[in-house]
N, CA, C and O atoms as a printed pandas DataFrame, in Angstrom:
     atom_number atom_name residue_name chain_id  residue_number  x_coord  y_coord  z_coord
0              1         N          UNK        A               1    0.837   -1.181   -0.012
1              2        CA          UNK        A               1   -0.019    0.029    0.057
2              3         C          UNK        A               1    0.907    1.225    0.040
3              4         O          UNK        A               1    1.994    1.236    0.616
4              5         N          UNK        A               2    0.412    2.221   -0.649
5              6        CA          UNK        A               2    1.040    3.534   -0.703
6              7         C          UNK        A               2    0.072    4.673   -0.342
7              8         O          UNK        A               2   -1.144    4.482   -0.383
8              9         N          UNK        A               3    0.569    5.783   -0.010
9             10        CA          UNK        A               3   -0.219    6.891    0.371
10            11         C          UNK        A               3   -0.456    7.893   -0.710
11            12         O          UNK        A               3    0.433    8.105   -1.535
12            13         N          UNK        A               4   -1.629    8.538   -0.760
13            14        CA          UNK        A               4   -1.949    9.452   -1.734
14            15         C          UNK        A               4   -2.962   10.457   -1.221
15            16         O          UNK        A               4   -3.599   10.195   -0.200
16            17         N          UNK        A               5   -3.140   11.566   -1.861
17            18        CA          UNK        A               5   -4.087   12.603   -1.522
18            19         C          UNK        A               5   -5.134   12.680   -2.610
19            20         O          UNK        A               5   -4.801   12.796   -3.789
20            21         N          UNK        A               6   -6.417   12.615   -2.219
21            22        CA          UNK        A               6   -7.511   12.711   -3.293
22            23         C          UNK        A               6   -7.488   14.111   -3.775
23            24         O          UNK        A               6   -7.552   15.050   -2.982
24            25         N          UNK        A               7   -7.394   14.277   -5.094
25            26        CA          UNK        A               7   -7.366   15.645   -5.699
26            27         C          UNK        A               7   -8.559   15.854   -6.604
27            28         O          UNK        A               7   -8.710   16.972   -7.097
28            29         N          UNK        A               8   -9.404   14.906   -6.866
29            30        CA          UNK        A               8  -10.497   15.102   -7.713
30            31         C          UNK        A               8  -11.305   13.867   -7.970
31            32         O          UNK        A               8  -10.968   12.799   -7.458
32            33         N          UNK        A               9  -12.353   13.969   -8.739
33            34        CA          UNK        A               9  -13.171   12.833   -9.134
34            35         C          UNK        A               9  -13.268   12.731  -10.659
35            36         O          UNK        A               9  -13.095   13.709  -11.386
36            37         N          UNK        A              10  -13.534   11.575  -11.083
37            38        CA          UNK        A              10  -13.666   11.242  -12.520
38            39         C          UNK        A              10  -15.069   10.855  -12.829
39            40         O          UNK        A              10  -15.635   10.000  -12.149
40            41         N          UNK        A              11  -15.681   11.480  -13.878
41            42        CA          UNK        A              11  -17.081   11.166  -14.238
42            43         C          UNK        A              11  -17.081   10.353  -15.537
43            44         O          UNK        A              11  -16.589   10.817  -16.566
44            45         N          UNK        A              12  -17.620    9.169  -15.484
45            46        CA          UNK        A              12  -17.634    8.252  -16.704
46            47         C          UNK        A              12  -19.172    8.169  -17.087
47            48         O          UNK        A              12  -20.008    7.804  -16.260
48            49         N          UNK        A              13  -19.488    8.517  -18.344
49            50        CA          UNK        A              13  -20.798    8.363  -18.779
50            51         C          UNK        A              13  -21.179    6.910  -19.105
51            52         O          UNK        A              13  -22.362    6.570  -19.130
52            53         N          UNK        A              14  -20.162    6.045  -19.359
53            54        CA          UNK        A              14  -20.304    4.654  -19.713
54            55         C          UNK        A              14  -19.347    3.910  -18.944
55            56         O          UNK        A              14  -18.157    4.211  -19.035
56            57         N          UNK        A              15  -19.743    2.930  -18.159
57            58        CA          UNK        A              15  -18.903    2.042  -17.372
58            59         C          UNK        A              15  -19.107    0.662  -17.671
59            60         O          UNK        A              15  -20.153    0.263  -18.181
60            61         N          UNK        A              16  -18.081   -0.140  -17.353
61            62        CA          UNK        A              16  -18.225   -1.612  -17.422
62            63         C          UNK        A              16  -19.305   -2.045  -16.408
63            64         O          UNK        A              16  -19.342   -1.459  -15.326
64            65         N          UNK        A              17  -20.176   -3.017  -16.676
65            66        CA          UNK        A              17  -21.284   -3.312  -15.749
66            67         C          UNK        A              17  -20.869   -3.586  -14.362
67            68         O          UNK        A              17  -21.641   -3.252  -13.464
68            69         N          UNK        A              18  -19.733   -4.159  -14.069
69            70        CA          UNK        A              18  -19.278   -4.452  -12.712
70            71         C          UNK        A              18  -18.793   -3.229  -11.978
71            72         O          UNK        A              18  -18.541   -3.299  -10.775
72            73         N          UNK        A              19  -18.650   -2.088  -12.673
73            74        CA          UNK        A              19  -18.266   -0.815  -12.091
74            75         C          UNK        A              19  -19.521    0.044  -11.730
75            76         O          UNK        A              19  -19.335    1.134  -11.188
76            77         N          UNK        A              20  -20.707   -0.359  -11.983
77            78        CA          UNK        A              20  -21.944    0.416  -11.749
78            79         C          UNK        A              20  -21.919    0.744  -10.205
79            80         O          UNK        A              20  -21.818   -0.158   -9.374
80            81         N          UNK        A              21  -22.013    2.052   -9.868
81            82        CA          UNK        A              21  -22.018    2.405   -8.527
82            83         C          UNK        A              21  -20.753    2.586   -7.930
83            84         O          UNK        A              21  -20.724    2.968   -6.760
84            85         N          UNK        A              22  -19.675    2.369   -8.557
85            86        CA          UNK        A              22  -18.310    2.560   -8.040
86            87         C          UNK        A              22  -17.799    3.933   -8.496
87            88         O          UNK        A              22  -17.737    4.194   -9.697
88            89         N          UNK        A              23  -17.428    4.825   -7.538
89            90        CA          UNK        A              23  -16.872    6.077   -7.843
90            91         C          UNK        A              23  -15.409    5.946   -8.271
91            92         O          UNK        A              23  -14.679    5.064   -7.818
92            93         N          UNK        A              24  -15.004    6.873   -9.177
93            94        CA          UNK        A              24  -13.617    6.857   -9.654
94            95         C          UNK        A              24  -13.021    8.167   -9.111
95            96         O          UNK        A              24  -13.639    9.229   -9.194
96            97         N          UNK        A              25  -11.797    8.062   -8.551
97            98        CA          UNK        A              25  -11.117    9.251   -7.988
98            99         C          UNK        A              25   -9.879    9.543   -8.700
99           100         O          UNK        A              25   -9.272    8.641   -9.278
100          101         N          UNK        A              26   -9.451   10.801   -8.695
101          102        CA          UNK        A              26   -8.069   11.164   -9.084
102          103         C          UNK        A              26   -7.332   11.295   -7.829
103          104         O          UNK        A              26   -7.721   12.055   -6.942
104          105         N          UNK        A              27   -6.177   10.508   -7.715
105          106        CA          UNK        A              27   -5.352   10.557   -6.496
106          107         C          UNK        A              27   -3.968   11.006   -6.902
107          108         O          UNK        A              27   -3.480   10.721   -7.996
108          109         N          UNK        A              28   -3.328   11.751   -5.934
109          110        CA          UNK        A              28   -1.936   12.242   -6.177
110          111         C          UNK        A              28   -1.023   11.402   -5.117
111          112         O          UNK        A              28   -1.140   11.607   -3.909
112          113         N          UNK        A              29   -0.212   10.555   -5.581
113          114        CA          UNK        A              29    0.687    9.824   -4.636
114          115         C          UNK        A              29    1.590   10.896   -3.915
115          116         O          UNK        A              29    2.019   11.891   -4.499
116          117         N          UNK        A              30    1.836   10.609   -2.613
117          118        CA          UNK        A              30    2.659   11.487   -1.797
118          119         C          UNK        A              30    3.897   10.725   -1.327
119          120         O          UNK        A              30    3.891    9.497   -1.252
120          121         N          UNK        A              31    4.948   11.462   -1.014
121          122        CA          UNK        A              31    6.220   10.951   -0.475
122          123         C          UNK        A              31    6.016   10.693    1.011
123          124         O          UNK        A              31    4.921   10.878    1.543
124          125         N          UNK        A              32    7.065   10.272    1.659
125          126        CA          UNK        A              32    7.058   10.000    3.082
126          127         C          UNK        A              32    6.863   11.233    3.933
127          128         O          UNK        A              32    6.575   11.108    5.123
128          129         N          UNK        A              33    7.005   12.399    3.382
129          130        CA          UNK        A              33    6.754   13.675    4.142
130          131         C          UNK        A              33    5.563   14.328    3.626
131          132         O          UNK        A              33    5.373   15.506    3.927
132          133         N          UNK        A              34    4.672   13.657    2.825
133          134        CA          UNK        A              34    3.447   14.215    2.352
134          135         C          UNK        A              34    3.443   15.119    1.219
135          136         O          UNK        A              34    2.421   15.731    0.911
136          137         N          UNK        A              35    4.641   15.248    0.520
137          138        CA          UNK        A              35    4.789   16.082   -0.681
138          139         C          UNK        A              35    4.355   15.255   -1.919
139          140         O          UNK        A              35    4.666   14.067   -2.004
140          141         N          UNK        A              36    3.649   15.875   -2.862
141          142        CA          UNK        A              36    3.345   15.258   -4.157
142          143         C          UNK        A              36    4.493   14.530   -4.796
143          144         O          UNK        A              36    5.616   15.032   -4.829
144          145         N          UNK        A              37    4.215   13.330   -5.312
145          146        CA          UNK        A              37    5.324   12.561   -5.880
146          147         C          UNK        A              37    4.748   11.739   -7.126
147          148         O          UNK        A              37    3.867   10.885   -7.030
148          149         N          UNK        A              38    5.337   12.098   -8.226
149          150        CA          UNK        A              38    4.897   11.429   -9.441
150          151         C          UNK        A              38    3.653   12.005  -10.053
151          152         O          UNK        A              38    3.246   13.091   -9.641
152          153         N          UNK        A              39    3.025   11.371  -10.991
153          154        CA          UNK        A              39    1.875   11.745  -11.674
154          155         C          UNK        A              39    0.558   11.310  -10.994
155          156         O          UNK        A              39    0.519   10.230  -10.405
156          157         N          UNK        A              40   -0.522   12.117  -11.058
157          158        CA          UNK        A              40   -1.751   11.668  -10.568
158          159         C          UNK        A              40   -2.269   10.433  -11.288
159          160         O          UNK        A              40   -1.937   10.196  -12.449
160          161         N          UNK        A              41   -3.128    9.605  -10.556
161          162        CA          UNK        A              41   -3.598    8.372  -11.130
162          163         C          UNK        A              41   -5.161    8.340  -10.885
163          164         O          UNK        A              41   -5.694    9.139  -10.115
164          165         N          UNK        A              42   -5.807    7.457  -11.523
165          166        CA          UNK        A              42   -7.098    7.135  -11.370
166          167         C          UNK        A              42   -7.268    5.936  -10.467
167          168         O          UNK        A              42   -6.473    5.001  -10.572
168          169         N          UNK        A              43   -8.255    5.902   -9.585
169          170        CA          UNK        A              43   -8.464    4.803   -8.655
170          171         C          UNK        A              43   -9.955    4.562   -8.341
171          172         O          UNK        A              43  -10.724    5.497   -8.116
172          173         N          UNK        A              44  -10.319    3.303   -8.335
173          174        CA          UNK        A              44  -11.680    3.004   -7.862
174          175         C          UNK        A              44  -11.800    3.357   -6.308
175          176         O          UNK        A              44  -10.861    3.165   -5.536
176          177         N          UNK        A              45  -12.902    3.833   -5.951
177          178        CA          UNK        A              45  -13.085    4.277   -4.643
178          179         C          UNK        A              45  -13.838    3.174   -3.756
179          180         O          UNK        A              45  -15.051    3.054   -3.931
180          181         N          UNK        A              46  -13.264    2.452   -2.920
181          182        CA          UNK        A              46  -13.789    1.424   -2.089
182          183         C          UNK        A              46  -14.203    1.912   -0.749
183          184         O          UNK        A              46  -14.805    1.170    0.027
184          185         N          UNK        A              47  -13.866    3.268   -0.422
185          186        CA          UNK        A              47  -14.017    3.721    0.937
186          187         C          UNK        A              47  -14.825    4.977    1.105
187          188         O          UNK        A              47  -14.945    5.494    2.216
188          189         N          UNK        A              48  -15.368    5.468    0.052
189          190        CA          UNK        A              48  -16.073    6.765    0.079
190          191         C          UNK        A              48  -15.296    7.943    0.463
191          192         O          UNK        A              48  -15.725    8.802    1.234
192          193         N          UNK        A              49  -14.023    7.969   -0.148
193          194        CA          UNK        A              49  -13.137    9.069    0.207
194          195         C          UNK        A              49  -13.572   10.391   -0.501
195          196         O          UNK        A              49  -14.352   10.373   -1.453
196          197         N          UNK        A              50  -13.056   11.489   -0.016
197          198        CA          UNK        A              50  -13.544   12.757   -0.543
198          199         C          UNK        A              50  -12.318   13.591   -0.944
199          200         O          UNK        A              50  -11.199   13.209   -0.600
200          201         N          UNK        A              51  -12.487   14.723   -1.664
201          202        CA          UNK        A              51  -11.395   15.581   -1.933
202          203         C          UNK        A              51  -10.562   16.030   -0.768
203          204         O          UNK        A              51  -11.126   16.503    0.218
204          205         N          UNK        A              52   -9.180   15.907   -0.821
205          206        CA          UNK        A              52   -8.442   16.312    0.304
206          207         C          UNK        A              52   -8.053   15.204    1.299
207          208         O          UNK        A              52   -7.106   15.363    2.069
208          209         N          UNK        A              53   -8.771   14.113    1.275
209          210        CA          UNK        A              53   -8.498   12.976    2.132
210          211         C          UNK        A              53   -7.145   12.379    1.853
211          212         O          UNK        A              53   -6.740   12.325    0.692
212          213         N          UNK        A              54   -6.408   11.916    2.881
213          214        CA          UNK        A              54   -5.260   11.149    2.754
214          215         C          UNK        A              54   -5.626    9.716    2.701
215          216         O          UNK        A              54   -6.263    9.266    3.654
216          217         N          UNK        A              55   -5.298    8.905    1.676
217          218        CA          UNK        A              55   -5.732    7.593    1.590
218          219         C          UNK        A              55   -4.577    6.620    1.256
219          220         O          UNK        A              55   -3.476    7.032    0.889
220          221         N          UNK        A              56   -4.861    5.372    1.393
221          222        CA          UNK        A              56   -3.822    4.306    0.940
222          223         C          UNK        A              56   -4.483    3.599   -0.190
223          224         O          UNK        A              56   -5.704    3.447   -0.221
224          225         N          UNK        A              57   -3.688    3.168   -1.114
225          226        CA          UNK        A              57   -4.160    2.589   -2.301
226          227         C          UNK        A              57   -3.335    1.331   -2.693
227          228         O          UNK        A              57   -2.173    1.199   -2.309
228          229         N          UNK        A              58   -3.935    0.456   -3.429
229          230        CA          UNK        A              58   -3.291   -0.811   -3.889
230          231         C          UNK        A              58   -3.538   -1.002   -5.362
231          232         O          UNK        A              58   -4.510   -0.496   -5.923
232          233         N          UNK        A              59   -2.608   -1.772   -6.001
233          234        CA          UNK        A              59   -2.796   -2.107   -7.407
234          235         C          UNK        A              59   -2.880   -3.527   -7.696
235          236         O          UNK        A              59   -2.726   -4.337   -6.781
236          237         N          UNK        A              60   -3.109   -3.899   -8.885
237          238        CA          UNK        A              60   -3.197   -5.335   -9.214
238          239         C          UNK        A              60   -4.509   -5.959   -8.829
239          240         O          UNK        A              60   -5.544   -5.301   -8.721
240          241         N          UNK        A              61   -4.424   -7.317   -8.617
241          242        CA          UNK        A              61   -5.551   -8.073   -8.238
242          243         C          UNK        A              61   -6.175   -7.601   -6.904
243          244         O          UNK        A              61   -7.389   -7.688   -6.715
244          245         N          UNK        A              62   -5.304   -7.087   -5.963
245          246        CA          UNK        A              62   -5.855   -6.622   -4.699
246          247         C          UNK        A              62   -6.834   -5.406   -5.007
247          248         O          UNK        A              62   -7.779   -5.195   -4.246
248          249         N          UNK        A              63   -6.633   -4.695   -6.000
249          250        CA          UNK        A              63   -7.523   -3.558   -6.206
250          251         C          UNK        A              63   -9.008   -3.980   -6.564
251          252         O          UNK        A              63   -9.974   -3.348   -6.137
252          253         N          UNK        A              64   -9.115   -5.042   -7.341
253          254        CA          UNK        A              64  -10.399   -5.589   -7.668
254          255         C          UNK        A              64  -11.019   -6.243   -6.489
255          256         O          UNK        A              64  -12.243   -6.204   -6.363
256          257         N          UNK        A              65  -10.261   -6.849   -5.605
257          258        CA          UNK        A              65  -10.779   -7.570   -4.433
258          259         C          UNK        A              65  -11.395   -6.512   -3.394
259          260         O          UNK        A              65  -12.207   -6.881   -2.546
260          261         N          UNK        A              66  -10.998   -5.270   -3.492
261          262        CA          UNK        A              66  -11.558   -4.246   -2.594
262          263         C          UNK        A              66  -12.956   -3.810   -2.947
263          264         O          UNK        A              66  -13.603   -3.144   -2.139
264          265         N          UNK        A              67  -13.446   -4.152   -4.106
265          266        CA          UNK        A              67  -14.807   -3.721   -4.582
266          267         C          UNK        A              67  -15.801   -4.856   -4.393
267          268         O          UNK        A              67  -15.433   -6.021   -4.247
268          269         N          UNK        A              68  -17.062   -4.480   -4.401
269          270        CA          UNK        A              68  -18.169   -5.337   -4.261
270          271         C          UNK        A              68  -18.155   -6.566   -5.238
271          272         O          UNK        A              68  -18.365   -7.713   -4.844
272          273         N          UNK        A              69  -17.904   -6.254   -6.478
273          274        CA          UNK        A              69  -17.734   -7.303   -7.461
274          275         C          UNK        A              69  -16.216   -7.499   -7.738
275          276         O          UNK        A              69  -15.556   -6.656   -8.345
276          277         N          UNK        A              70  -15.702   -8.662   -7.255
277          278        CA          UNK        A              70  -14.283   -8.823   -7.278
278          279         C          UNK        A              70  -13.728   -9.150   -8.695
279          280         O          UNK        A              70  -12.532   -9.381   -8.873
280          281         N          UNK        A              71  -14.577   -9.158   -9.612
281          282        CA          UNK        A              71  -14.128   -9.360  -11.042
282          283         C          UNK        A              71  -14.164   -7.946  -11.887
283          284         O          UNK        A              71  -14.183   -7.926  -13.118
284          285         N          UNK        A              72  -14.171   -6.879  -11.141
285          286        CA          UNK        A              72  -14.284   -5.584  -11.729
286          287         C          UNK        A              72  -12.922   -5.329  -12.402
287          288         O          UNK        A              72  -11.901   -5.643  -11.789
288          289         N          UNK        A              73  -12.846   -4.763  -13.659
289          290        CA          UNK        A              73  -11.629   -4.466  -14.362
290          291         C          UNK        A              73  -11.024   -3.143  -13.885
291          292         O          UNK        A              73  -11.108   -2.101  -14.536
292          293         N          UNK        A              74  -10.399   -3.258  -12.685
293          294        CA          UNK        A              74   -9.603   -2.148  -12.187
294          295         C          UNK        A              74   -8.248   -2.584  -11.805
295          296         O          UNK        A              74   -7.994   -3.748  -11.496
296          297         N          UNK        A              75   -7.308   -1.548  -11.832
297          298        CA          UNK        A              75   -5.889   -1.838  -11.428
298          299         C          UNK        A              75   -5.483   -1.073  -10.329
299          300         O          UNK        A              75   -4.351   -1.241   -9.877
300          301         N          UNK        A              76   -6.329   -0.170   -9.785
301          302        CA          UNK        A              76   -5.952    0.704   -8.620
302          303         C          UNK        A              76   -7.193    0.967   -7.882
303          304         O          UNK        A              76   -8.234    1.293   -8.452
304          305         N          UNK        A              77   -7.080    0.823   -6.588
305          306        CA          UNK        A              77   -8.235    1.074   -5.732
306          307         C          UNK        A              77   -7.885    1.778   -4.372
307          308         O          UNK        A              77   -6.867    1.417   -3.781
308          309         N          UNK        A              78   -8.614    2.683   -3.893
309          310        CA          UNK        A              78   -8.430    3.219   -2.609
310          311         C          UNK        A              78   -9.063    2.277   -1.582
311          312         O          UNK        A              78  -10.235    1.908   -1.654
312          313         N          UNK        A              79   -8.193    1.908   -0.607
313          314        CA          UNK        A              79   -8.630    0.885    0.343
314          315         C          UNK        A              79   -8.745    1.355    1.801
315          316         O          UNK        A              79   -9.311    0.657    2.643
316          317         N          UNK        A              80   -8.169    2.617    2.105
317          318        CA          UNK        A              80   -8.334    3.104    3.429
318          319         C          UNK        A              80   -8.288    4.626    3.462
319          320         O          UNK        A              80   -7.609    5.248    2.645
320          321         N          UNK        A              81   -8.968    5.189    4.353
321          322        CA          UNK        A              81   -8.780    6.689    4.631
322          323         C          UNK        A              81   -7.914    6.797    5.862
323          324         O          UNK        A              81   -8.261    6.286    6.927
324          325         N          UNK        A              82   -6.760    7.481    5.710
325          326        CA          UNK        A              82   -5.787    7.635    6.680
326          327         C          UNK        A              82   -6.004    8.872    7.538
327          328         O          UNK        A              82   -6.083    9.980    7.006
328          329         N          UNK        A              83   -6.106    8.700    8.913
329          330        CA          UNK        A              83   -6.349    9.897    9.736
330          331         C          UNK        A              83   -5.009   10.660    9.917
331          332         O          UNK        A              83   -4.981   11.877    9.738
332          333         N          UNK        A              84   -3.979   10.018   10.244
333          334        CA          UNK        A              84   -2.592   10.714   10.431
334          335         C          UNK        A              84   -1.571    9.656    9.955
335          336         O          UNK        A              84   -1.750    8.444   10.074
336          337         N          UNK        A              85   -0.536   10.207    9.430
337          338        CA          UNK        A              85    0.707    9.423    9.105
338          339         C          UNK        A              85    1.904   10.008    9.631
339          340         O          UNK        A              85    2.072   11.227    9.654
340          341         N          UNK        A              86    2.806    9.116   10.085
341          342        CA          UNK        A              86    4.056    9.618   10.704
342          343         C          UNK        A              86    5.206    8.967    9.943
343          344         O          UNK        A              86    5.063    7.843    9.462
344          345         N          UNK        A              87    6.363    9.664    9.823
345          346        CA          UNK        A              87    7.558    9.098    9.358
346          347         C          UNK        A              87    8.677    9.697   10.167
347          348         O          UNK        A              87    8.407   10.546   11.017
348          349         N          UNK        A              88    9.914    9.310    9.955
349          350        CA          UNK        A              88   11.034    9.879   10.698
350          351         C          UNK        A              88   11.292   11.235   10.387
351          352         O          UNK        A              88   12.100   11.870   11.064
352          353         N          UNK        A              89   10.617   11.809    9.317
353          354        CA          UNK        A              89   10.840   13.166    8.955
354          355         C          UNK        A              89    9.627   14.084    9.027
355          356         O          UNK        A              89    9.783   15.303    8.954
356          357         N          UNK        A              90    8.490   13.566    9.162
357          358        CA          UNK        A              90    7.285   14.403    9.193
358          359         C          UNK        A              90    6.053   13.701    9.748
359          360         O          UNK        A              90    6.041   12.478    9.881
360          361         N          UNK        A              91    5.044   14.448   10.062
361          362        CA          UNK        A              91    3.700   13.990   10.460
362          363         C          UNK        A              91    2.737   14.792    9.749
363          364         O          UNK        A              91    2.843   16.018    9.716
364          365         N          UNK        A              92    1.681   14.089    9.102
365          366        CA          UNK        A              92    0.638   14.727    8.364
366          367         C          UNK        A              92   -0.619   14.012    8.482
367          368         O          UNK        A              92   -0.628   12.861    8.920
368          369         N          UNK        A              93   -1.709   14.621    8.116
369          370        CA          UNK        A              93   -2.999   13.895    8.324
370          371         C          UNK        A              93   -4.077   14.443    7.446
371          372         O          UNK        A              93   -3.821   15.010    6.384
372          373         N          UNK        A              94   -5.275   14.267    7.899
373          374        CA          UNK        A              94   -6.470   14.477    7.140
374          375         C          UNK        A              94   -6.608   15.988    6.632
375          376         O          UNK        A              94   -6.632   16.967    7.378
376          377         N          UNK        A              95   -6.686   16.010    5.356
377          378        CA          UNK        A              95   -7.032   17.314    4.657
378          379         C          UNK        A              95   -6.078   18.496    5.032
379          380         O          UNK        A              95   -6.417   19.640    4.729
380          381         N          UNK        A              96   -4.924   18.265    5.666
381          382        CA          UNK        A              96   -4.109   19.432    5.984
382          383         C          UNK        A              96   -2.829   19.479    5.159
383          384         O          UNK        A              96   -2.244   20.538    4.932
384          385         N          UNK        A              97   -2.417   18.292    4.719
385          386        CA          UNK        A              97   -1.297   18.204    3.791
386          387         C          UNK        A              97    0.062   18.601    4.511
387          388         O          UNK        A              97    1.129   18.378    3.939
388          389         N          UNK        A              98    0.023   19.148    5.679
389          390        CA          UNK        A              98    1.290   19.592    6.288
390          391         C          UNK        A              98    1.445   18.956    7.704
391          392         O          UNK        A              98    2.592   18.740    8.096
392          393         N          UNK        A              99    0.488   18.669    8.427
393          394        CA          UNK        A              99    0.677   18.057    9.751
394          395         C          UNK        A              99   -0.183   18.719   10.747
395          396         O          UNK        A              99   -0.167   18.348   11.920
């Protein structure tokens, strides 16, 4: 699992049937100190996360297992909402980005 900040939502007018009712989020991976790292990615939302939330996400088969229909064609899913995160260099948490 890795950490990311939810930065937006994706609207799809047509979805694969097993994704009906599943929200798609745009997440920005963050470093160990909460700074943006890499490119934003799309993720299926298994936790009802909202903009600004700090979340953890998984890829691969584990992403599909987080959804109600485990045969959904997804490669990335938000699996937890993180209240606070600590590292040896920083502490940060919900919707504050800084600590």
